[in-house]
C-alpha positions in Angstrom: 8.1 -18.1 90.7 4.0 -17.5 89.8 2.8 -21.1 90.1 2.5 -22.2 86.4 0.3 -25.3 84.2 0.2 -28.3 86.0 1.0 -26.8 89.6 -1.5 -28.1 92.5 -3.8 -24.8 93.4 -4.2 -24.0 97.3 -7.6 -22.9 98.9 -7.4 -19.6 101.4 -10.3 -17.7 102.4 -10.2 -14.2 101.4 -12.7 -11.0 102.2 -14.8 -9.3 99.8 -16.0 -7.0 102.1 -15.0 -6.4 106.3 -17.2 -8.8 108.2 -17.7 -11.8 105.3 -15.0 -14.9 104.0 -14.9 -16.4 100.5 -13.6 -20.0 101.3 -12.2 -20.9 98.1 -12.1 -24.2 99.7 -14.9 -24.8 98.6 -14.9 -24.1 95.3 -10.9 -25.5 94.1 -10.5 -29.6 93.6 -14.2 -29.9 93.1 -15.2 -27.2 89.8 -13.6 -24.7 88.0 -11.8 -22.0 89.1 -10.8 -18.8 87.3 -8.8 -16.6 89.3 -8.1 -13.0 88.3 -5.1 -10.5 89.8 -5.9 -7.9 89.7 -2.9 -4.7 90.4 -5.5 -1.5 91.4 -9.5 -1.3 91.6 -10.7 1.2 89.4 -7.7 1.3 87.1 -8.6 1.5 83.8 -6.7 -1.5 82.6 -8.3 -4.0 85.9 -11.7 -2.0 85.0 -12.2 -3.1 81.8 -10.6 -6.9 82.9 -13.6 -7.5 85.1 -16.2 -6.2 83.1 -15.3 -8.1 79.7 -16.3 -10.9 82.4 -19.3 -9.6 83.5 -20.6 -8.9 80.2 -19.2 -12.3 79.1 -20.5 -13.5 81.9 -23.5 -16.6 80.2 -20.2 -17.9 78.1 -18.1 -18.3 81.6 -21.5 -19.4 83.4 -21.9 -22.2 80.6 -18.3 -23.3 80.9 -19.0 -24.2 84.7 -16.4 -21.4 85.6 -16.5 -19.8 89.3 -14.9 -16.2 89.0 -13.2 -14.2 91.6 -11.2 -11.0 91.3 -8.2 -10.2 93.4 -6.5 -7.7 94.8 -4.8 -5.7 97.4 -6.7 -3.1 97.8 -8.8 -3.3 100.6 -12.2 -5.2 101.5 -14.0 -0.8 101.7 -12.3 -0.1 98.1 -13.1 -4.3 96.8 -16.6 -3.9 97.6 -17.3 -1.1 96.5 -15.5 -1.2 93.3 -17.2 -4.3 92.4 -20.8 -2.3 93.3 -19.9 0.5 91.2 -19.0 -2.0 88.0 -22.0 -4.4 88.6 -19.9 -7.1 89.4 -21.3 -10.6 89.6 -18.9 -12.2 91.0 -16.4 -11.6 94.3 -14.2 -9.1 94.7 -11.3 -10.2 96.8 -9.3 -8.6 99.4 -5.9 -9.7 99.6 -4.9 -6.6 101.5 -2.2 -8.8 103.9 -1.1 -9.9 100.3 -0.4 -13.7 101.5 -2.3 -15.0 98.1 -0.5 -13.3 95.9 2.6 -14.1 97.4 1.8 -17.7 97.3 0.7 -17.5 93.4 3.9 -15.9 93.1 1.8 -12.5 91.2 3.3 -9.6 93.9 5.5 -6.4 92.5 7.8 -5.6 95.5 7.8 -2.6 93.5 5.8 -0.9 90.8 5.8 2.3 90.0 7.1 3.0 94.0 4.1 0.8 95.1 5.4 -1.9 97.7 3.2 -5.1 97.2 1.2 -4.7 94.3 -0.7 -8.2 92.4 1.0 -8.3 88.8 -1.8 -8.7 86.2 -2.8 -12.7 86.0 -5.1 -15.3 85.2 -5.1 -18.6 86.7 -7.9 -21.4 85.2 -8.2 -24.1 88.1 -9.5 -27.6 86.2 -12.1 -29.2 88.7 -8.8 -31.9 90.0 -7.3 -28.3 91.9 -4.6 -28.9 89.0 -3.5 -25.3 87.0 -4.8 -25.7 83.5 -3.9 -22.6 82.7 -1.7 -19.2 83.9 -0.9 -16.0 82.4 1.2 -13.2 84.5 2.8 -10.1 83.3 5.0 -7.9 85.2 3.6 -4.7 82.1 -0.1 -3.8 84.8 -1.3 -2.4 81.5 -1.0 -5.8 79.6 -4.5 -7.5 78.8 -5.4 -10.9 79.7 -6.2 -13.1 76.8 -9.5 -13.5 77.6 -10.0 -16.4 74.6 -7.0 -18.4 76.1 -8.9 -18.2 79.7 -11.9 -19.5 77.2 -9.9 -22.5 75.5 -8.5 -23.8 78.7 -12.1 -23.3 80.1 -13.5 -25.8 77.1 -10.4 -28.3 77.3 
């Protein structure tokens, strides 16, 4: 079961590219964090999602939000995806699927592909508590950007 509003978020480390780690322990419980779990880098819905945050970057920055996308793609792919789409925030590789599993957003089987992240978003407050969570079983469904903004504004 996915983590829900009111649950405590846990810190973790993931790589945006080979040889680098991003330690979310330095952010979770200290500032507002948005975690975007995306099924596949370069897929149409995932690209639209991360590009929405890119295109509205000033708004999210004004809400004092640190945004991180997470994909089970390899660090080579997540780095290439971030560069190709000029994404100003980290796209992290959860290649071993540990974070997706702990957050409860891992498809065991999605159209024959095993161990793919569900499309999900978590807004974590400065206190480390999840203020908003949204998870879908259908990867074609897009997150509700206005609800993410509202959670950050509250």
